[in-house]
C-alpha positions as CSV (number, residue, x, y, z in Angstrom):
1,M,54.2,-25.5,21.7
2,N,56.8,-23.7,24.0
3,T,59.1,-23.0,21.4
4,L,56.3,-22.1,18.9
5,K,56.5,-18.9,18.6
6,S,52.6,-16.9,18.0
7,S,51.3,-13.8,18.0
8,S,47.7,-12.2,17.2
9,S,48.4,-12.3,13.6
10,V,49.1,-16.0,14.0
11,V,45.5,-17.8,12.2
12,L,44.5,-21.4,13.0
13,F,42.0,-23.1,11.8
14,A,41.3,-27.2,11.5
15,I,43.3,-29.6,12.3
16,F,44.7,-31.4,8.9
17,T,46.7,-33.8,8.3
18,A,49.2,-33.9,5.7
19,I,51.0,-37.5,5.3
20,F,54.3,-37.6,2.7
21,P,55.2,-41.4,2.1
22,S,56.3,-40.6,-1.4
23,V,59.0,-38.2,0.3
24,F,59.4,-40.5,3.3
25,V,59.8,-44.0,2.2
26,P,63.3,-43.6,-0.2
27,V,64.7,-41.9,2.7
28,L,63.7,-44.7,5.0
29,A,64.8,-47.5,2.8
30,Q,68.6,-46.5,3.6
31,D,70.8,-48.8,5.4
32,R,70.5,-47.5,8.7
33,S,73.5,-50.4,10.3
34,K,76.1,-47.8,8.7
35,K,77.8,-45.8,11.4
36,D,78.4,-43.3,9.1
37,L,74.7,-42.5,7.9
38,K,74.6,-38.6,7.3
39,P,71.6,-36.0,7.1
40,L,70.4,-36.2,3.8
41,S,68.7,-32.9,1.6
42,L,66.9,-32.7,-1.1
43,D,67.9,-30.4,-3.8
44,V,68.0,-26.5,-3.3
45,G,64.6,-25.0,-3.9
46,T,62.6,-28.4,-4.2
47,L,59.0,-28.4,-3.0
48,I,57.3,-31.4,-2.3
49,Q,53.7,-32.4,-2.7
50,G,52.1,-35.2,-0.8
51,E,50.0,-38.2,-2.8
52,Q,47.8,-38.2,-0.4
53,G,47.3,-34.3,0.0
54,L,45.4,-33.3,2.8
55,Q,43.1,-34.8,5.8
56,F,41.0,-33.9,8.4
57,E,41.5,-36.5,11.7
58,Y,39.0,-36.7,14.6
59,S,36.8,-38.8,17.1
60,I,34.5,-38.6,19.5
61,E,35.2,-40.9,22.3
62,G,32.8,-41.3,25.5
63,G,30.3,-39.1,24.5
64,N,32.4,-35.7,25.9
65,V,36.1,-35.7,24.1
66,L,36.4,-34.6,21.0
67,K,40.0,-35.3,19.1
68,V,41.3,-33.7,16.4
69,G,44.1,-34.2,14.7
70,S,46.7,-34.1,18.0
71,Q,44.2,-32.1,20.0
72,T,41.6,-32.5,22.3
73,L,38.6,-30.8,23.4
74,D,37.5,-32.0,26.6
75,K,36.8,-30.5,30.3
76,S,40.9,-30.4,31.2
77,S,41.4,-28.4,27.9
78,F,38.4,-26.3,28.0
79,S,36.8,-24.4,30.7
80,I,35.2,-21.3,31.5
81,N,34.3,-20.1,35.3
82,F,32.9,-16.6,36.7
83,G,32.8,-15.0,39.9
84,T,34.4,-12.8,42.5
85,L,38.5,-14.0,42.4
86,G,38.4,-14.9,45.9
87,G,35.5,-17.4,45.1
88,V,36.8,-19.0,42.1
89,A,41.3,-18.7,42.9
90,K,41.2,-17.7,46.6
91,K,43.0,-20.7,47.7
92,W,46.2,-20.0,44.9
93,I,46.5,-16.6,45.4
94,K,48.7,-15.4,48.4
95,N,48.8,-11.6,47.9
96,A,45.7,-10.3,46.1
97,S,44.3,-7.2,48.2
98,K,40.6,-7.7,49.7
99,S,39.4,-5.5,46.6
100,E,40.8,-7.5,44.2
101,F,39.4,-10.5,45.7
102,S,36.2,-8.3,45.9
103,K,36.1,-8.2,41.4
104,Y,34.4,-10.4,39.5
105,Y,36.6,-12.2,36.6
106,L,35.9,-14.0,33.7
107,L,38.8,-17.3,33.4
108,M,39.3,-19.0,30.2
109,K,41.4,-22.0,29.2
110,W,41.0,-23.3,25.4
111,P,42.9,-26.2,23.3
112,Q,45.0,-25.5,20.6
113,I,42.9,-26.2,18.0
114,L,41.9,-22.1,18.2
115,N,43.4,-18.8,19.0
116,P,40.1,-16.4,19.6
117,Q,39.5,-13.2,18.6
118,K,36.1,-12.6,20.2
119,L,33.9,-13.9,23.1
120,E,30.1,-13.9,22.7
121,I,27.9,-15.1,25.6
122,I,24.3,-16.5,23.8
123,T,21.1,-16.8,25.8
124,E,19.2,-20.1,25.6
125,K,17.1,-17.6,22.9
126,G,20.2,-17.2,20.7
127,T,20.6,-13.5,21.2
128,P,23.6,-12.3,22.4
129,L,24.1,-10.9,25.8
130,L,27.3,-9.8,25.6
131,T,30.0,-9.6,22.8
132,I,34.0,-9.0,23.9
133,D,37.0,-8.7,21.2
134,L,39.3,-9.9,22.7
135,E,42.4,-7.9,22.2
136,E,46.3,-8.5,22.7
137,K,46.8,-6.3,25.9
138,M,44.2,-8.7,27.4
139,F,46.5,-10.8,27.1
140,E,49.2,-8.7,28.0
141,S,47.6,-7.4,30.8
142,W,46.6,-11.1,32.5
143,L,50.3,-11.7,32.3
144,D,51.2,-9.2,34.2
145,Q,48.5,-10.2,36.7
146,L,49.7,-13.7,37.3
147,K,53.5,-12.4,37.3
148,N,52.5,-9.9,40.2
149,W,49.9,-12.4,42.5
150,S,51.8,-14.9,44.3
151,Q,50.6,-18.1,43.2
152,S,51.1,-21.6,44.6
153,Q,53.2,-24.0,42.7
154,N,50.2,-26.2,41.9
155,S,47.9,-23.1,40.6
156,P,45.4,-23.8,37.7
157,L,45.9,-20.5,37.0
158,K,49.1,-20.8,35.2
159,N,47.1,-22.8,32.8
160,I,44.4,-20.3,32.2
161,Q,45.1,-18.6,28.9
162,L,42.5,-15.3,29.9
163,G,41.4,-13.5,32.4
164,L,39.1,-10.6,32.6
165,S,38.3,-9.0,35.4
166,E,35.1,-6.5,35.8
167,N,37.0,-3.7,34.7
168,Q,37.2,-5.0,31.1
169,F,34.3,-6.0,30.2
170,N,30.3,-5.9,31.1
171,A,29.8,-8.1,34.3
172,D,26.7,-7.0,35.3
173,K,24.9,-8.2,32.5
174,L,25.8,-11.9,33.5
175,I,25.0,-11.2,37.1
176,K,21.9,-9.9,36.3
177,S,20.8,-12.4,33.3
178,K,17.6,-14.2,34.1
179,E,18.3,-16.4,31.5
180,G,20.7,-19.8,30.8
181,F,23.7,-18.1,28.4
182,R,26.8,-20.3,26.4
183,F,30.2,-18.9,25.8
184,C,31.4,-18.8,22.1
185,L,35.4,-18.6,21.7
186,I,35.5,-17.3,18.0
187,Q,38.4,-16.8,15.4
188,K,37.9,-15.4,11.9
189,V,40.2,-14.7,9.2
190,D,38.6,-13.8,5.8
191,K,36.1,-16.4,5.3
192,N,37.2,-19.0,7.5
193,Q,35.9,-19.2,10.7
194,S,36.3,-21.8,13.8
195,Q,34.6,-21.4,17.2
196,I,33.9,-23.8,20.3
197,C,31.0,-23.2,22.4
198,S,30.4,-24.4,25.6
199,G,27.5,-26.3,27.3
200,Y,24.6,-23.7,28.5
201,Y,25.7,-22.2,32.4
202,G,22.9,-20.1,34.7
203,I,23.4,-17.7,37.6
204,S,22.2,-18.2,40.8
205,N,22.4,-16.1,44.3
206,V,23.4,-18.5,47.0
207,K,24.0,-16.5,51.2
208,S,24.0,-13.3,48.9
209,K,26.7,-14.7,46.8
210,V,26.4,-15.0,43.0
211,L,27.7,-18.1,41.4
212,M,27.3,-20.0,37.7
213,K,26.5,-23.5,37.6
214,P,26.3,-25.4,34.5
215,L,22.2,-25.8,33.5
216,N,21.7,-29.7,34.0
217,K,20.1,-30.4,30.6
218,G,20.8,-34.0,30.7
219,E,23.1,-36.1,28.0
220,Q,22.7,-34.5,24.3
221,S,23.3,-36.3,21.6
222,V,26.5,-37.1,20.3
223,R,26.7,-35.8,16.6
224,V,29.0,-34.7,13.4
225,L,28.5,-32.8,10.5
226,L,31.1,-33.1,7.7
227,N,30.1,-30.1,4.9
228,G,26.2,-30.4,6.5
229,E,25.9,-34.1,6.5
230,E,25.7,-36.5,9.3
231,G,29.5,-38.0,9.4
232,K,30.8,-40.6,11.6
233,L,32.2,-39.9,15.6
234,K,35.6,-41.3,14.1
235,D,37.1,-40.7,10.7
236,L,40.1,-39.5,8.5
237,V,38.4,-37.0,5.9
238,P,40.1,-36.3,2.7
239,V,40.3,-32.1,2.4
240,E,39.9,-31.0,-1.4
241,K,42.7,-28.7,-2.8
242,G,41.6,-25.3,-2.8
243,M,37.5,-26.0,-1.2
244,V,36.6,-25.3,1.7
245,F,35.7,-27.7,4.3
246,R,33.1,-27.4,7.1
247,F,33.2,-29.9,10.0
248,F,30.7,-29.3,13.3
249,A,31.0,-31.7,16.1
250,E,28.6,-31.4,19.3
251,L,28.9,-33.4,22.8
252,S,26.9,-34.9,25.4
253,N,27.6,-32.2,27.5
254,G,26.6,-29.4,25.1
255,V,30.5,-28.5,24.0
256,S,30.8,-27.8,20.3
257,F,33.3,-27.4,17.7
258,E,32.6,-25.8,14.7
259,V,34.8,-25.0,11.5
260,A,34.8,-23.5,8.0
261,S,38.1,-23.4,6.2
262,K,39.7,-23.6,3.1
263,S,42.5,-26.1,2.2
264,P,45.8,-24.3,3.4
265,S,48.4,-24.6,0.8
266,V,51.6,-27.0,1.8
267,E,55.2,-26.2,0.7
268,I,58.4,-28.2,2.2
269,R,61.1,-26.7,1.2
270,N,63.7,-28.9,2.5
271,I,64.5,-32.4,4.6
272,Q,67.1,-33.5,6.4
273,L,67.1,-37.2,8.2
274,N,70.1,-37.1,11.2
275,K,69.5,-40.9,12.6
276,S,65.7,-41.2,12.9
277,I,64.8,-37.8,13.3
278,Y,63.8,-35.3,10.0
279,E,64.7,-32.1,10.1
280,L,61.7,-29.8,7.9
281,Y,61.3,-26.7,6.8
282,L,57.9,-26.0,6.4
283,Q,56.4,-22.5,4.5
284,D,53.6,-20.6,5.5
285,V,51.4,-23.2,7.4
286,I,52.5,-23.8,10.7
287,P,53.3,-27.2,11.9
288,I,51.4,-28.5,15.7
289,S,54.7,-29.9,16.3
290,P,57.4,-27.5,18.6
291,A,58.7,-25.1,16.0
292,T,60.8,-22.4,15.7
293,Q,59.9,-19.5,13.2
294,I,63.0,-18.5,11.3
295,E,63.1,-14.4,11.2
296,K,63.7,-12.6,8.6
297,E,67.5,-11.8,9.2
298,Q,68.0,-15.3,9.0
299,Y,67.1,-16.0,5.7
300,S,70.6,-15.5,3.5
301,K,71.8,-18.1,5.6
302,L,69.1,-20.2,4.3
303,T,69.2,-19.2,0.9
304,S,71.9,-21.7,-0.4
305,L,70.2,-24.5,1.8
306,I,66.5,-24.4,0.9
307,G,66.4,-21.5,-1.9
308,F,64.3,-19.5,0.4
309,E,65.7,-16.0,-0.6
310,S,63.5,-13.4,0.9
311,T,62.7,-9.8,-0.9
312,I,62.2,-7.0,1.1
313,K,58.4,-7.3,0.7
314,D,58.2,-10.7,1.1
315,E,55.7,-11.5,3.2
316,R,56.3,-16.1,3.4
317,K,56.9,-17.3,6.9
318,L,59.2,-20.0,7.3
319,W,59.3,-22.8,10.4
320,K,61.8,-25.5,11.2
321,F,60.8,-27.8,13.4
322,N,61.7,-32.0,13.5
323,L,59.9,-35.0,12.7
324,E,60.1,-38.7,14.0
325,A,60.7,-41.4,11.2
326,A,59.3,-43.7,12.8
327,Q,55.9,-41.2,12.6
328,P,55.9,-39.5,9.3
329,T,52.9,-37.6,9.7
330,I,52.4,-34.0,9.8
331,Y,50.2,-31.8,12.0
332,I,49.4,-28.7,10.2
333,M,47.5,-24.8,11.5
334,G,45.1,-24.2,8.8
335,N,44.4,-21.1,7.4
336,A,42.0,-19.1,10.2
337,G,42.2,-20.7,13.7
338,G,42.6,-24.0,15.1
339,V,45.8,-26.2,14.5
């Protein structure tokens, strides 16, 4: 995703798969032995609709790994740490001051199935302990801080999406909490919402040091709910066009992922085949594959190619990306959070 241009306005939600056999089969049927094979394109402005429509693909492996489309939720992709900077990251930072090392930090990492706008810290009784709006300036401040610290080459801090210092949230509420609590990263757009919640943690004091540790609740039952009903641990579920799709998965370590999203409308504006690679232009919905957003000043160059004519108030977005012909499956970002 390093070439994917995104911002706080980009909404991600549920991972859907869009499969288009009616489009790909005729193209694949060409004689590949011909050396003068040229890229093919559809008629200008053609909108391509897949016969199979949208599907939601997921699986739970080993009880504590959730795969949703092309994305994975596990301990390597999702983690939350809390403590003094010296306690959680001193061995990776070379030039922070003593006062900086003594500050409390909340360090967070999450998979691409979410673009969170809010963090809720909730007690075991279900009452909110802290609610933090995750603003764009917080992400910018964290990136600036990472640049200022001289880190070791293999520093895991480089993979942390957001670090909040005690100056940015009420760390005392965590430090003084007598109850267990969990962290929920939330994205909400209109009536669409997704969230990832951690297992439960507790605070302990060891030799005057505040430590956050997972609460040992034993292995929990793994379960899946599809639109409110028990689901399989692995499935490929059709998603009805225009309807709200609800998915909930809870893993054995207490981590959960939940999404409620109206299925997006998929429009492919153009396809070209070059050897074994398709070049596609996808309108509005965002592909999970590395993609480039076409800027508005480039629209005029594309008008004759794909029939995408922009107006002054045009809010449509166009994404260009490549797809291997051998695996003609498109993973797209949904209406509000996720992938």
